[in-house]
C-alpha positions as CSV (number, residue, x, y, z in Angstrom):
1,M,-7.5,27.1,-7.5
2,H,-9.6,24.1,-7.7
3,L,-6.9,22.0,-9.3
4,L,-3.8,23.3,-6.7
5,L,-6.6,22.4,-3.5
6,A,-7.2,18.9,-5.1
7,A,-3.6,18.2,-6.1
8,L,-2.3,19.3,-2.3
9,Q,-5.7,16.9,-0.8
10,W,-3.5,13.8,-3.0
11,V,-0.3,14.8,-1.5
12,S,-1.7,15.1,2.1
13,F,-3.1,11.6,1.8
14,M,-0.2,10.0,0.1
15,V,2.6,11.3,3.0
16,A,-0.4,10.6,5.4
17,G,-0.1,6.7,4.1
18,S,3.9,6.5,3.4
19,I,5.4,8.2,6.5
20,A,5.2,5.4,8.7
21,A,6.9,2.5,7.0
22,P,10.2,4.1,6.7
23,I,10.3,5.5,10.1
24,A,9.2,2.2,11.4
25,I,12.0,0.3,8.9
26,A,15.2,3.1,9.6
27,D,14.2,1.7,13.5
28,L,14.4,-1.5,13.0
29,F,17.8,-1.2,11.4
30,Q,19.0,1.1,14.1
31,L,19.9,3.3,11.3
32,S,21.6,7.2,12.9
33,P,19.1,10.3,12.9
34,S,20.7,11.5,9.9
35,D,20.5,7.9,8.0
36,T,17.0,7.8,9.1
37,A,16.3,11.5,7.7
38,G,17.9,10.1,4.1
39,F,15.8,7.2,4.6
40,I,12.6,8.6,5.0
41,Q,13.0,11.5,2.2
42,R,14.4,8.8,-0.2
43,T,11.4,6.3,0.1
44,I,9.0,9.6,-0.3
45,F,10.8,10.7,-3.5
46,V,10.9,7.0,-4.9
47,L,7.0,7.2,-4.0
48,G,6.3,10.5,-6.0
49,A,8.1,9.4,-8.7
50,A,6.9,5.6,-8.9
51,S,3.4,7.0,-9.0
52,L,3.5,10.0,-11.5
53,I,5.5,7.0,-14.0
54,Q,2.2,4.9,-13.5
55,A,-0.1,8.2,-14.0
56,L,1.9,8.9,-17.3
57,F,3.1,6.0,-18.8
58,G,1.5,2.9,-16.6
59,H,-2.2,2.0,-16.2
60,K,-2.5,5.9,-16.1
61,L,-5.1,5.5,-13.3
62,P,-5.2,8.0,-10.2
63,I,-3.9,5.4,-7.5
64,N,-0.8,6.2,-5.0
65,E,2.3,4.5,-4.8
66,G,3.0,3.6,-1.2
67,P,5.5,1.4,0.7
68,A,4.8,-2.6,-0.3
69,G,3.9,-4.2,3.0
70,L,5.3,-7.5,1.3
71,W,8.7,-5.3,1.4
72,W,8.2,-4.3,4.3
73,G,7.7,-7.7,5.6
74,V,11.1,-8.9,4.1
75,F,13.2,-6.1,5.4
76,A,11.4,-6.9,9.1
77,I,12.5,-10.4,8.2
78,Y,15.9,-9.6,6.7
79,A,16.7,-7.1,9.7
80,G,16.8,-10.2,12.3
81,F,19.8,-12.1,10.2
82,A,22.2,-8.9,11.3
83,G,25.4,-10.4,13.2
84,T,24.2,-14.2,11.9
85,L,23.7,-14.9,8.1
86,Y,25.1,-11.2,7.6
87,S,27.6,-9.3,9.1
88,S,25.5,-6.4,9.7
89,H,22.7,-4.4,9.4
90,E,24.3,-2.5,6.0
91,E,25.6,-5.4,4.4
92,V,21.6,-6.3,4.6
93,L,20.3,-3.1,3.1
94,T,23.2,-3.9,0.1
95,V,20.9,-7.7,-0.2
96,L,18.1,-5.9,0.2
97,Q,18.5,-3.2,-2.1
98,G,19.8,-6.3,-4.7
99,G,16.3,-7.6,-4.4
100,M,14.6,-4.8,-5.5
101,I,16.6,-4.4,-8.7
102,V,15.8,-8.2,-9.2
103,S,12.5,-7.8,-8.6
104,G,12.2,-5.2,-11.4
105,I,13.8,-7.0,-14.2
106,I,11.5,-9.4,-12.9
107,F,8.6,-7.4,-13.4
108,F,9.9,-6.6,-17.3
109,L,9.9,-10.3,-18.0
110,L,6.2,-10.5,-16.7
111,S,5.1,-7.6,-18.8
112,A,7.3,-8.8,-22.0
113,T,5.9,-12.5,-22.5
114,G,2.4,-11.6,-21.5
115,I,2.1,-13.7,-18.6
116,L,1.2,-10.6,-16.5
117,R,-1.7,-10.3,-18.7
118,K,-3.1,-13.8,-18.4
119,L,-2.8,-13.1,-14.8
120,T,-5.3,-10.9,-14.9
121,S,-7.9,-13.4,-15.6
122,L,-7.5,-14.9,-12.6
123,F,-9.2,-11.5,-10.6
124,T,-13.0,-12.5,-10.9
125,P,-15.6,-10.4,-8.9
126,T,-15.2,-13.1,-5.8
127,I,-11.0,-12.8,-5.6
128,T,-11.6,-9.1,-6.0
129,F,-14.0,-9.0,-3.0
130,I,-12.0,-11.4,-1.2
131,Y,-8.9,-9.3,-1.5
132,L,-11.0,-5.8,-0.4
133,M,-12.2,-7.1,2.5
134,L,-8.9,-9.1,3.5
135,L,-7.4,-5.4,3.2
136,I,-9.8,-3.7,5.3
137,L,-10.1,-6.5,8.0
138,Q,-6.1,-6.5,8.0
139,L,-5.7,-3.1,8.0
140,S,-8.2,-2.0,10.7
141,G,-6.3,-3.4,13.7
142,S,-3.7,-1.3,12.6
143,F,-6.2,1.9,12.1
144,I,-8.1,0.9,15.6
145,K,-4.6,0.3,17.4
146,G,-3.2,4.2,16.4
147,M,-6.4,5.6,17.4
148,F,-6.1,3.9,20.5
149,G,-2.6,5.8,21.0
150,I,-1.0,2.6,20.8
151,Q,2.4,2.2,19.1
152,Q,3.8,-1.2,20.4
153,E,2.7,-4.4,22.4
154,G,1.9,-4.1,25.8
155,Q,1.3,-0.5,25.5
156,P,-1.8,0.9,27.5
157,L,-5.0,2.6,25.8
158,E,-4.6,6.7,25.9
159,P,-7.9,8.3,26.4
160,L,-6.9,11.5,25.3
161,V,-6.0,10.5,22.2
162,L,-8.8,7.9,21.6
163,V,-10.7,11.1,22.1
164,G,-9.4,13.3,19.9
165,S,-9.4,10.2,17.0
166,V,-13.4,10.2,17.5
167,L,-13.4,13.7,16.9
168,T,-11.4,13.7,14.1
169,I,-13.7,10.6,12.1
170,L,-16.9,12.6,13.5
171,V,-15.2,15.7,11.8
172,A,-14.4,13.6,8.2
173,L,-17.9,11.8,8.3
174,Y,-19.6,15.6,8.7
175,F,-17.5,16.7,5.4
176,T,-17.7,13.8,3.3
177,H,-21.3,13.8,3.5
178,H,-21.7,17.5,3.3
179,K,-24.5,18.9,1.0
180,Q,-21.8,21.1,-0.4
181,K,-20.2,19.5,-3.4
182,W,-17.0,21.6,-2.7
183,V,-16.8,20.6,0.8
184,Q,-17.1,16.6,-0.2
185,Q,-14.3,17.0,-2.7
186,Y,-11.9,18.5,-0.6
187,S,-13.1,16.5,2.4
188,I,-10.2,14.5,3.3
189,I,-7.5,18.0,3.4
190,L,-9.9,20.1,5.5
191,A,-10.4,16.7,7.9
192,L,-6.7,16.1,8.2
193,I,-6.4,19.5,9.2
194,V,-8.9,20.4,11.5
195,G,-8.1,16.9,13.2
196,W,-4.8,17.7,13.6
197,L,-6.1,21.4,15.1
198,I,-7.6,19.5,17.4
199,F,-4.4,17.4,18.3
200,L,-2.5,20.4,19.1
201,L,-5.4,21.8,21.2
202,M,-5.2,18.8,23.3
203,G,-1.6,19.3,23.6
204,L,-1.0,15.8,21.5
205,G,0.9,17.6,18.7
206,T,4.5,15.8,17.6
207,N,7.7,17.3,16.3
208,T,9.5,15.2,14.1
209,A,12.2,16.1,12.4
210,V,13.4,14.9,9.0
211,S,16.5,17.4,8.0
212,S,17.1,20.9,9.1
213,S,18.5,21.7,5.5
214,W,16.7,23.5,2.9
215,F,17.5,21.4,-0.2
216,S,18.7,18.0,-0.4
217,F,18.8,15.4,-3.5
218,P,18.5,12.0,-2.9
219,K,21.6,10.5,-2.9
220,V,22.1,6.5,-4.4
221,L,22.9,3.0,-3.5
222,V,23.6,4.7,0.0
223,F,24.4,1.4,2.1
224,G,26.9,0.4,-0.9
225,A,27.0,-1.6,-3.9
226,P,23.9,-4.1,-4.3
227,V,24.6,-7.7,-3.4
228,F,22.7,-10.8,-5.2
229,D,22.8,-13.4,-3.4
230,T,20.9,-16.5,-4.3
231,G,18.7,-16.3,-1.0
232,V,17.6,-12.9,-2.1
233,I,17.1,-14.0,-5.9
234,V,14.5,-16.2,-4.6
235,T,13.3,-14.0,-2.2
236,S,12.3,-11.7,-5.1
237,I,11.0,-13.7,-7.6
238,F,8.0,-14.9,-5.1
239,I,7.7,-12.0,-4.1
240,T,7.5,-10.2,-7.2
241,F,4.8,-12.7,-8.6
242,L,2.8,-11.1,-4.8
243,L,3.1,-8.0,-6.1
244,T,1.3,-8.1,-9.0
245,T,-1.7,-10.0,-6.9
246,N,-1.6,-6.2,-5.3
247,M,-0.8,-4.5,-8.7
248,I,-4.0,-5.8,-10.2
249,A,-6.7,-5.5,-8.0
250,S,-5.6,-1.9,-6.8
251,I,-6.0,-1.1,-11.1
252,R,-9.0,-3.6,-10.9
253,V,-11.3,-2.0,-8.1
254,M,-10.3,1.6,-9.2
255,E,-11.5,0.4,-12.2
256,E,-14.7,-0.3,-11.7
257,V,-14.9,3.5,-9.7
258,M,-13.6,4.6,-13.0
259,K,-16.5,2.8,-14.9
260,A,-19.4,3.4,-12.8
261,K,-18.4,7.3,-14.0
262,G,-18.5,6.3,-17.4
263,E,-14.8,6.2,-17.8
264,P,-13.8,3.6,-21.0
265,T,-11.9,0.5,-19.4
266,Y,-8.7,-1.0,-21.8
267,E,-5.7,-3.3,-21.5
268,R,-3.6,-1.2,-19.0
269,Y,-1.8,-4.4,-17.3
270,S,1.7,-4.7,-19.1
271,K,2.1,-1.1,-19.5
272,S,1.6,-1.1,-15.4
273,G,3.9,-3.8,-15.2
274,F,7.3,-2.5,-17.0
275,A,5.9,0.8,-15.1
276,A,6.0,-1.2,-12.1
277,G,9.4,-2.6,-13.1
278,V,11.3,0.5,-13.4
279,N,9.7,1.7,-9.9
280,Q,11.6,-1.4,-8.1
281,L,14.1,-0.3,-10.0
282,L,14.0,2.7,-8.4
283,G,13.5,1.6,-4.6
284,G,16.8,-0.4,-5.0
285,I,19.0,2.1,-6.8
286,F,17.7,4.8,-4.5
287,S,18.2,2.5,-1.0
288,S,14.7,2.8,0.1
289,I,11.4,0.5,0.1
290,G,9.3,-1.1,-3.2
291,S,6.3,0.5,-3.7
292,V,3.3,-1.1,-5.0
293,P,-0.2,0.5,-5.8
294,I,-2.6,1.3,-3.1
295,S,-5.9,0.1,-3.3
296,G,-7.0,2.4,-0.7
297,A,-6.4,5.0,-3.2
298,A,-10.6,3.8,-4.9
299,G,-12.0,4.7,-1.3
300,F,-10.3,8.3,-2.0
301,V,-12.2,8.8,-5.1
302,T,-14.8,7.3,-3.9
303,A,-15.1,9.8,-1.3
304,T,-13.8,13.0,-2.7
305,R,-15.3,12.5,-6.0
306,M,-12.2,13.3,-7.8
307,Y,-12.1,11.0,-10.4
308,S,-9.8,13.0,-12.7
309,V,-6.3,11.8,-13.3
310,I,-4.7,15.5,-13.6
311,P,-4.7,16.5,-10.1
312,F,-3.1,13.3,-9.3
313,I,-0.8,14.0,-12.1
314,I,-0.1,17.2,-9.9
315,G,0.4,16.1,-6.5
316,S,2.8,13.2,-7.9
317,G,4.8,16.4,-8.9
318,C,4.3,17.8,-5.4
319,I,5.3,15.2,-3.6
320,I,8.9,14.8,-5.8
321,I,9.7,18.4,-5.1
322,I,8.5,18.2,-1.7
323,S,11.1,15.4,-0.7
324,L,14.0,18.0,-2.1
325,I,12.7,20.3,0.7
326,P,13.4,18.7,3.8
327,K,12.2,21.7,6.0
328,I,9.0,20.7,4.3
329,M,9.2,17.3,4.8
330,N,9.6,18.1,8.8
331,L,5.7,19.9,8.5
332,F,4.4,16.6,7.4
333,A,6.1,14.1,9.5
334,S,4.9,16.0,12.2
335,L,1.4,15.2,11.8
336,P,-0.2,13.4,14.7
337,A,-0.3,9.7,13.2
338,P,-3.5,8.8,15.3
339,V,-5.0,11.4,12.6
340,G,-3.9,9.5,9.8
341,Y,-5.4,6.8,11.0
342,A,-8.9,8.7,11.7
343,V,-9.2,10.0,8.7
344,T,-7.9,6.4,6.5
345,T,-10.7,4.8,8.3
346,V,-13.5,7.0,6.8
347,I,-12.1,6.3,3.7
348,F,-11.9,2.9,3.7
349,I,-15.5,2.9,5.1
350,K,-16.1,3.2,1.5
351,M,-14.0,0.1,0.7
352,V,-16.5,-1.9,2.5
353,G,-19.3,-0.6,-0.3
354,L,-16.8,-1.4,-3.8
355,A,-15.9,-5.0,-1.8
356,L,-19.4,-6.2,-1.8
357,G,-20.4,-4.6,-5.4
358,E,-18.1,-6.8,-6.5
359,Y,-19.8,-9.5,-4.6
360,R,-22.6,-8.5,-6.1
361,K,-21.7,-9.0,-9.6
362,E,-21.4,-12.7,-9.5
363,K,-23.8,-15.0,-10.4
364,N,-22.8,-18.3,-8.4
365,V,-23.2,-17.3,-5.4
366,E,-23.1,-20.8,-3.9
367,R,-19.4,-20.7,-5.3
368,T,-18.6,-17.6,-4.2
369,H,-19.7,-18.5,-0.6
370,F,-17.6,-21.4,-0.8
371,V,-14.2,-19.6,-2.3
372,A,-14.9,-16.4,0.3
373,G,-15.7,-18.7,2.8
374,I,-12.3,-20.7,3.0
375,A,-10.6,-17.6,1.3
376,L,-11.7,-15.3,4.5
377,I,-11.2,-18.0,7.1
378,V,-7.2,-19.0,6.4
379,G,-6.7,-15.1,5.8
380,V,-8.0,-13.7,8.7
381,G,-6.8,-16.4,10.9
382,A,-3.0,-16.1,9.5
383,M,-3.5,-12.4,10.9
384,F,-3.6,-13.8,14.7
385,V,-0.5,-16.0,14.2
386,P,2.4,-13.7,15.6
387,A,5.2,-13.6,13.0
388,S,7.2,-15.2,15.5
389,A,5.7,-18.6,14.9
390,F,7.1,-18.4,11.0
391,S,10.8,-17.5,12.6
392,D,12.2,-20.7,11.7
393,L,11.2,-21.0,8.0
394,P,12.3,-19.9,5.1
395,I,11.6,-16.0,4.4
396,V,9.6,-17.4,1.0
397,V,7.2,-19.3,2.9
398,A,7.3,-16.9,6.2
399,S,6.5,-13.2,3.9
400,I,3.8,-15.8,2.6
401,L,1.8,-17.4,5.9
402,N,2.8,-14.0,7.7
403,N,0.6,-12.1,5.5
404,G,-3.1,-12.9,6.0
405,L,-3.9,-10.9,2.6
406,I,-1.5,-12.3,0.0
407,L,-2.1,-15.6,1.8
408,G,-6.1,-15.9,1.6
409,T,-6.4,-13.9,-2.1
410,V,-3.4,-17.2,-3.2
411,I,-5.9,-19.3,-1.6
412,G,-8.9,-17.7,-2.7
413,I,-7.7,-17.9,-6.8
414,M,-6.8,-22.0,-6.2
415,V,-9.9,-22.8,-5.0
416,E,-12.0,-20.8,-7.3
417,Q,-9.8,-21.9,-10.2
418,Y,-10.3,-25.5,-9.1
419,S,-14.2,-25.1,-8.7
420,I,-14.4,-23.9,-12.4
421,F,-12.1,-26.9,-13.7
422,K,-14.2,-29.1,-11.8
423,Q,-17.5,-27.4,-12.8
424,N,-16.7,-27.5,-16.7
425,R,-14.8,-31.1,-16.4
426,T,-18.7,-32.3,-15.0
427,L,-20.4,-30.1,-18.2
428,S,-17.9,-31.5,-20.2
429,S,-18.5,-35.1,-19.5
430,K,-22.7,-34.6,-19.3
431,N,-22.4,-33.3,-22.6
432,Q,-20.6,-36.8,-24.1
């Protein structure tokens, strides 16, 4: 029973954090209700399979896969090319299918050549601190807007939604700090259930129908054969290198959480890279969204104190099964979005502690302050620049500049490596 409840808690966390992306992308590409239902189903299926592949053959840590924000951004940019560079939305989607397949192949090459393993040395405690802080700051805007009931620009705050969200946060905080250990372990699923009930009692429940059928296996190459044009190949190369940043950071953070519990650490990046390659291929073949390990999983594990990978593996298997039963998917899709945002906010409170823990590991505080200062100013600043400002730039450049998390992290790595190089050269000249 303990194992089943723990697995269900993972299921709730994974679906609640992933359901918004396919719905938003389907809207961007003006998919019909039935096509939207299929897109949601395929995405959840791929995310469940991707999580299972990583847990069994990749990094072997309890880190769930979610829709990659980078791919989400590329989808959004490419959606605007329908009718200009491409004849229709369907043609754009075939190009993006090809892009994810290319990304999978590049992941294989990075892992096989050892480049991926070498990249991990760039993720010092300073860079991990910067990455986590930028992640928290970037997502906090979405969390607050969601809890205010704001779904689009110009929409006014909904007081009733805000009240329900605040009550849900208070409930989640109560459960995560409860004296009873079992309540802490199941705090997330308990908070989701209570928050859902609060919204239902306030008349704020939703009813999102994915499909009315009982069983449906996800189809492959739904939009047609994948297209490999020069633009998407170049984009995929850069996107893959940036996805490795997300992946390495997520693994590093979870390793620190597990290390605190006495779990041994070992080289797991090459296997994780091969698994990520398979997962990108799945995204392209099943016409869904490319996935990436989610750093928020570390906050989830810290909040629930569930360090074992077994419930996560069972939960990932359940996600795959659920995706094949649309009527159950209907239930999860009906979870009010503000409830998910409120509970996830509590999880990310733990992430702040993890970020500060990385900061405290650095001995050269002066360099850390300098690197973090530049990276955070650039990364956070980029978050306030509207996406329309990059509309005339090449897609690759726009994807980077429009993502404060990636831009700030990359700037942080460059500045720190330059500082280390300069320091080493100075020491070398003094010793001569």
